[in-house]
C-alpha positions in Angstrom: 29.5 17.5 54.0 27.2 17.4 51.0 25.2 20.3 49.4 22.0 19.7 47.5 20.8 21.8 44.6 17.0 21.9 44.5 15.0 23.6 41.7 11.5 25.0 42.4 9.1 27.2 40.5 10.0 30.1 42.9 13.8 29.8 42.5 16.9 27.8 43.2 17.7 26.6 46.7 21.0 25.0 48.0 20.6 22.9 51.1 23.4 21.7 53.4 23.0 18.1 54.5 23.7 18.0 58.3 26.2 15.7 59.9 24.9 12.4 60.9 22.3 12.3 58.0 23.0 9.2 55.9 21.9 9.3 52.3 20.4 5.8 52.4 17.4 5.4 50.0 15.8 2.8 52.2 15.6 5.1 55.3 15.0 8.4 53.5 11.3 8.5 54.0 11.6 8.3 57.7 14.2 11.2 57.8 11.6 13.6 56.1 8.5 12.2 57.8 7.9 15.4 59.8 9.0 19.1 59.4 11.1 18.8 62.6 13.0 15.8 61.3 13.5 17.4 57.9 15.0 20.5 59.5 17.4 18.3 61.5 18.4 16.5 58.2 19.0 19.5 55.9 19.4 23.2 56.3 18.9 26.0 53.8 22.3 27.4 52.7 21.2 30.0 50.1 18.2 30.8 47.9 17.9 32.5 44.5 14.4 33.9 43.7 13.1 34.3 40.2 12.0 37.8 39.3 9.1 36.9 37.0 7.6 34.0 35.0 9.9 34.6 32.0 13.0 34.0 34.2 11.4 30.9 35.7 10.6 29.6 32.2 14.1 30.2 31.0 15.6 28.3 33.9 13.2 25.4 33.5 13.9 25.3 29.7 17.6 25.2 30.4 17.2 22.4 32.9 15.1 20.4 30.5 17.7 20.7 27.8 20.6 20.0 30.1 22.1 23.4 29.9 23.5 25.8 32.6 21.4 29.0 32.7 23.0 32.4 33.4 21.0 32.8 36.7 22.1 29.4 38.0 25.7 30.0 37.0 25.9 33.3 38.9 24.1 31.8 41.9 26.5 28.9 42.2 29.6 31.0 41.6 28.6 33.5 44.3 27.6 31.0 47.0 30.0 28.1 46.3 32.9 29.0 44.1 33.7 32.4 45.6 33.4 31.1 49.1 35.8 28.3 48.3 33.4 25.6 49.4 34.9 22.1 48.4 31.8 20.1 49.3 30.1 17.8 46.8 26.9 19.1 45.1 24.0 16.7 44.8 21.9 17.4 41.6 18.8 15.8 40.2 20.0 15.7 36.6 23.2 14.1 35.6 23.5 16.3 32.4 23.3 19.5 34.5 25.8 18.1 37.0 28.3 17.4 34.2 27.9 21.0 32.8 28.4 22.5 36.3 31.5 20.4 36.8 32.9 21.5 33.4 32.2 25.2 33.7 32.5 25.8 37.5 34.7 23.0 38.7 32.2 21.8 41.3 32.1 18.0 42.0 28.6 16.8 41.4 27.0 13.5 42.5 23.9 11.8 41.1 22.5 8.4 42.1 19.3 6.8 43.4 19.9 8.0 46.9 20.1 11.6 45.6 16.7 11.1 44.0 15.3 10.0 47.3 16.9 13.1 49.0 15.3 15.4 46.4 12.0 13.7 46.9 12.1 14.2 50.7 13.1 17.9 50.3 10.2 18.4 47.8 7.7 17.0 50.4 8.8 19.5 53.0 9.9 22.5 50.9 7.4 24.9 52.4 8.7 24.2 55.9 12.4 24.2 54.9 12.2 27.6 53.1 10.9 30.4 55.3 8.4 32.8 53.7 7.3 30.3 51.0 3.7 29.3 51.4 2.3 26.2 49.9 -0.5 28.2 48.2 1.9 30.6 46.5 4.1 27.7 45.5 1.2 25.8 43.9 0.2 28.9 41.9 3.8 29.4 40.7 4.0 25.7 39.7 0.7 26.0 37.7 1.8 29.2 35.9 5.2 27.7 35.1 3.7 24.5 33.8 1.4 26.4 31.4 4.3 28.6 30.2 6.6 25.6 29.7 3.8 23.7 27.8 3.3 26.6 25.4 7.1 26.8 24.9 7.4 23.1 24.2 4.8 23.3 21.5 7.0 25.7 19.5 4.1 26.9 17.4 5.0 28.0 13.9 2.4 28.7 11.2 4.8 27.4 8.5 5.2 24.0 10.2 1.6 23.0 10.9 0.8 19.7 9.2 -2.8 19.9 10.6 -3.6 22.3 7.8 -2.5 19.7 5.3 -4.7 17.0 6.8 -7.7 19.2 6.7 -7.0 20.5 3.2 -6.6 17.1 1.6 -9.7 15.8 3.4 -11.7 18.8 2.1 -10.2 18.3 -1.4 -11.4 14.7 -1.5 -14.9 15.7 -0.3 -15.1 18.4 -3.0 -14.1 15.8 -5.7 -17.0 13.6 -4.5 -19.5 16.4 -4.5 -18.3 17.6 -8.0 -18.8 14.1 -9.4 -22.3 13.8 -7.8 -23.4 17.2 -9.1 -22.0 16.6 -12.5 -23.9 13.3 -12.9 -27.1 15.0 -11.7 -26.8 17.9 -14.1 -26.1 15.6 -17.0 -29.1 13.5 -16.2 -31.3 16.5 -15.7 -30.3 18.5 -18.8 -30.1 15.2 -20.8 -33.9 15.1 -21.0 -33.9 18.4 -22.9 -30.7 18.0 -25.0 -29.4 14.3 -24.8 -27.0 14.6 -27.8 -24.7 17.1 -26.0 -23.6 14.5 -23.5 -21.5 12.6 -26.0 -20.2 15.8 -27.7 -19.0 17.6 -24.5 -17.2 15.1 -22.2 -15.6 17.5 -19.7 -17.9 18.2 -16.8 -16.8 21.8 -16.3 -17.2 22.6 -20.0 -20.7 21.0 -19.9 -21.8 23.2 -17.0 -20.4 26.3 -18.7 -22.3 25.5 -21.9 -25.5 25.1 -20.0 -25.1 28.3 -18.1 -24.4 30.3 -21.3 -26.7 28.5 -23.8 -29.8 27.7 -21.7 -32.4 26.2 -24.0 -31.1 24.2 -27.0 -33.1 26.6 -29.3 -30.6 29.3 -28.3 -27.6 27.3 -29.6 -27.6 28.8 -33.1 -27.4 32.4 -31.8 -25.1 31.6 -28.8 -21.3 32.1 -29.1 -19.6 29.1 -27.5 -16.1 29.8 -28.8 -14.9 31.1 -25.4 -16.2 27.9 -23.7 -15.5 25.2 -26.3 -13.3 24.6 -29.3 -14.5 25.7 -32.6 -15.2 22.3 -34.0 -17.0 21.0 -30.9 -19.1 24.2 -30.7 -20.1 23.6 -34.3 -21.1 20.0 -33.5 -23.2 21.3 -30.6 -25.1 23.7 -32.8 -25.7 21.1 -35.5 -27.0 18.5 -32.9 -29.3 21.1 -31.3 -31.2 21.5 -34.6 -32.0 17.8 -34.9 -32.2 17.0 -31.1 -34.7 14.4 -30.0 -35.0 15.8 -26.4 -38.2 16.9 -24.7 -39.3 20.5 -24.2 -38.8 22.1 -20.7 -40.1 25.3 -19.2 -38.2 28.4 -18.1 -38.4 27.4 -14.5 -36.7 24.1 -15.2 -33.8 25.7 -17.1 -33.4 28.2 -14.3 -32.9 25.5 -11.7 -30.6 23.6 -14.0 -28.5 26.8 -14.6 -28.4 27.3 -10.8 -26.9 23.9 -10.4 -24.4 24.6 -13.1 -23.4 27.8 -11.2 -22.8 25.6 -8.1 -20.6 23.2 -10.1 -18.5 26.0 -11.5 -18.1 27.7 -8.1 -17.1 24.5 -6.4 -14.6 23.7 -9.2 -13.0 27.2 -8.9 -12.7 26.8 -5.1 -11.2 23.4 -5.6 -8.5 24.9 -7.8 -7.7 27.5 -5.1 -7.6 24.8 -2.4 -5.2 22.7 -4.5 -2.9 25.7 -5.0 -3.0 26.3 -1.2 -2.2 22.6 -0.5 0.7 22.7 -3.0 2.2 25.7 -1.3 1.7 24.2 2.2 3.3 20.9 1.1 6.3 22.8 -0.4 6.8 24.6 3.0 6.3 21.6 5.3 7.5 18.5 3.4 9.4 19.7 0.3 11.4 16.5 -0.1 8.4 14.2 0.3 6.6 16.3 -2.3 9.5 15.9 -4.8 9.5 12.1 -4.2 5.7 11.3 -4.4 3.9 14.5 -5.4 1.6 16.9 -3.5 -1.6 14.8 -3.4 0.0 11.5 -2.6 2.3 13.1 0.1 -0.7 14.9 1.6 -2.7 11.7 1.7 0.1 9.8 3.4 0.4 12.6 6.1 -3.4 12.6 6.6 -3.6 8.8 6.8 -0.8 8.8 9.4 -2.2 11.7 11.4 0.9 13.9 11.1 4.3 14.2 9.4 6.0 13.1 12.6 3.9 9.9 12.7 4.6 9.2 9.1 8.4 9.6 9.8 8.1 7.0 12.6 6.6 4.4 10.3 8.8 1.7 8.7 9.0 1.5 4.9 6.9 -1.7 4.9 4.0 0.1 6.6 4.2 3.1 4.3 4.1 0.8 1.3 0.6 -0.5 2.2 -0.9 2.6 3.8 -4.4 2.9 2.5 -4.7 -0.9 1.8 -5.4 -2.1 5.4 -8.7 -3.8 4.5 -7.0 -5.8 1.7 -4.1 -6.6 4.0 -6.3 -8.0 6.8 -8.5 -9.8 4.3 -5.4 -11.5 2.7 -4.1 -12.5 6.1 -7.4 -13.9 7.1 -7.9 -15.9 3.9 -4.2 -16.8 3.6 -3.8 -15.1 0.2 -1.1 -12.8 -1.1 -0.8 -9.5 0.7 -1.2 -6.2 -1.3 1.9 -4.7 -2.8 0.9 -1.0 -2.6 -1.8 1.3 -1.1 -1.8 5.1 -1.6 1.6 4.9 -3.4 -0.2 3.3 -6.4 -1.2 6.8 -7.4 2.4 8.1 -7.5 3.8 8.7 -10.9 6.8 6.3 -10.4 4.5 3.4 -9.7 1.9 4.4 -12.3 4.5 4.6 -15.1 6.1 1.2 -14.2 5.3 -2.0 -16.1 2.7 -4.2 -14.4 5.4 -6.8 -13.4 7.5 -4.1 -11.8 4.9 -2.1 -9.9 5.5 -4.1 -6.7 9.2 -3.6 -6.8 8.9 0.1 -7.6 6.4 0.7 -4.8 8.8 -1.0 -2.3 11.7 1.3 -3.6 9.5 4.4 -3.4 8.2 3.6 0.1 11.8 3.3 1.4 12.9 6.6 -0.1 9.6 8.3 0.9 10.1 7.4 4.5 13.7 8.8 4.4 12.3 12.1 2.9 9.6 12.3 5.6 12.2 11.8 8.3 14.4 14.5 6.9 11.5 16.9 6.5 10.2 16.2 10.1 13.5 16.4 11.9 15.8 18.6 9.9 16.3 22.1 11.2 16.8 23.7 7.8 15.0 22.5 4.6 17.2 21.2 1.8 15.4 20.4 -1.4 18.5 19.0 -3.0 18.3 15.8 -1.1 14.9 15.0 -2.4 16.0 15.7 -6.0 19.0 13.4 -5.6 17.0 10.5 -4.2 14.3 10.9 -6.8 17.0 10.5 -9.4 18.1 7.3 -7.6 14.5 6.0 -7.8 14.3 6.8 -11.5 17.6 5.0 -12.1 16.2 1.9 -10.4 13.1 2.1 -12.6 15.3 2.3 -15.8 17.3 -0.7 -14.5 14.1 -2.8 -14.0 12.9 -1.8 -17.5 16.2 -2.8 -19.1 17.5 0.8 -19.7 20.9 2.2 -19.1 21.8 2.9 -15.5 24.0 5.9 -14.8 26.1 6.3 -11.7 24.9 8.9 -9.2 27.1 11.1 -7.0 25.6 12.3 -3.7 26.6 15.5 -1.9 25.8 13.8 1.4 29.0 11.8 1.1 27.4 8.4 0.2 29.5 5.3 -0.4 30.6 4.7 -4.0 28.7 2.0 -5.8 30.2 -1.4 -6.9 32.5 -1.4 -10.0 31.0 -2.2 -13.4 30.7 -5.9 -14.0 32.4 -7.2 -17.2 31.4 -10.6 -18.3 34.2 -12.9 -19.6 33.9 -15.8 -22.0 33.0 -18.9 -20.0 35.8 -21.4 -19.6 35.5 -25.0 -20.6 33.9 -27.6 -18.4 36.3 -28.9 -15.8 35.2 -32.3 -14.4 37.9 -32.2 -11.7 36.0 -29.5 -9.9 33.0 -31.8 -9.4 34.9 -34.2 -7.1 36.7 -33.8 -3.8 39.0 -36.8 -4.5 42.6 -36.5 -5.9 43.1 -35.7 -9.5 44.4 -39.1 -10.5 41.4 -40.8 -8.8 39.0 -38.5 -10.6 40.7 -39.2 -13.9 40.6 -42.9 -13.3 36.9 -42.7 -12.4 36.2 -40.7 -15.5 38.0 -43.3 -17.7 36.1 -46.1 -16.0 32.9 -44.1 -16.6 33.8 -43.6 -20.3 34.6 -47.3 -20.7 31.3 -48.3 -19.1 29.5 -46.0 -21.4 31.3 -47.4 -24.5 30.5 -51.0 -23.4 26.9 -50.2 -22.9 26.8 -48.5 -26.3 28.5 -51.5 -28.0 26.0 -53.9 -26.4 23.1 -51.8 -27.6 24.5 -51.7 -31.1 25.1 -55.5 -31.1 21.6 -56.1 -29.8 20.1 -53.9 -32.5 22.1 -55.6 -35.2 21.1 -59.0 -33.9 17.5 -58.0 -33.9 17.8 -56.7 -37.4 19.4 -60.0 -38.5 16.7 -62.1 -37.0 14.1 -60.0 -38.6 15.8 -60.4 -42.0 16.2 -64.1 -41.6 12.6 -64.5 -40.7 11.6 -62.5 -43.7 13.9 -64.7 -45.9 12.5 -67.9 -44.5 8.9 -66.7 -45.1 9.9 -65.8 -48.7 11.5 -69.2 -49.3 8.5 -71.1 -47.9 6.2 -69.1 -50.1 8.4 -69.6 -53.1 8.5 -73.4 -52.5 4.7 -73.5 -52.0 4.3 -71.7 -55.3 6.6 -74.1 -57.2 4.8 -77.2 -55.8 1.5 -75.8 -56.9 2.9 -75.1 -60.4 4.0 -78.7 -60.8 0.8 -80.3 -59.7 -1.5 -78.3 -61.9 -0.2 -79.4 -65.3 -0.3 -83.1 -64.1 -4.1 -82.8 -63.6 -4.5 -81.4 -67.0 -2.7 -84.4 -68.6 -5.0 -86.8 -66.9 -8.0 -85.1 -68.3 -6.6 -85.3 -71.8 -6.0 -89.1 -71.5 -9.5 -89.8 -70.5 -10.7 -87.8 -73.5 
């Protein structure tokens, strides 16, 4: 005989499979087609009822995690072990069956036919268990489903990355608004006092000066030392005396100062939000924060949707997060793909030389993914791992820039690095290594090659000497001809003179 352990939202039930019932998955649907056939196939052996929803939730959680709950252990021990029943127990989960066998010594079976048996029992459970109505069972199932869902969420205010996503998005929006308001207040107040724009370059200091000074005519009497440095405050007072700006009314300066108040208030709230974001990143992703910083780490989490999604990404995807438009444009136009996205703003990539930025972004992406996975899946935070891997990234950066690389020892039990390479003096050229023939054949071929080279060299030298000799002989023949021609001319000329003298 075979017993079947069936789990419901109302409690545990053990059914006894009747004799003559074959556990054949092809015919199981016909066995449980009607309540009468189902009662002939299986019979209720014992039932354990849950007292409340908490007990049902504990049993369901134990079943999901593959553990043996206290209630199930007592139930099986009382109804099977103590009664010395040697029948096999069909279970719907192999992990639970293994635990039952290890702790209680009950032989458990699990296969496809058992799944069909459980499916048939589930379809007729309200008829097989007396006193269990389908309406009550549906309500119990709904309540248990809600309780189990809330438990699976495992809500913890310290591990909610949604707060990081919203905070970094708001921080970016505040930066945009601050830039817009700062440009507006500079243009607006610049009509009245244009010279202050080049003297005070910081936007917050500019807004504080406008709020305290008001009209430029009040600059001489206003004390700006608590807002600006002494030298800059003196320059502002001197420029106010010779300013070329236009005159404005009290209503105008009132609205300008109201805008300055808004800029100062937004900036103060931005500082508070940044402190909150920093504390939240230290609590949720401390190792990722050590590796890439608070802002870059928060933007990576926000771009991925959550820390868990970021941990699932490969390093190649994290490297170009934030550069999707450039990536698809490069793929479409068949150009080079981008080397970095959001990681460009990390200090490691920013401090690297232009030729090494791509390599450092690849190294940083690999280590950032490891840190995100550790932060997402580790039960206890360990900041030491992030510090050690950040040192490894810094060592790689020094290596690329030609600096000295120090060996790093990891507490995680990493493998030792390769031994230090020591370069030896290069040996002389060995011509025998260039041939697969025997040594004698190679030597003979080398000698033949040397003789050929010598013969070619001798022929070139003889040819060059011959050409030189021919040139010299030609030059000599030309000189001889010229000399002979000059001699003949010299002999003929005096003869003509003698003739002229005879005639005279």
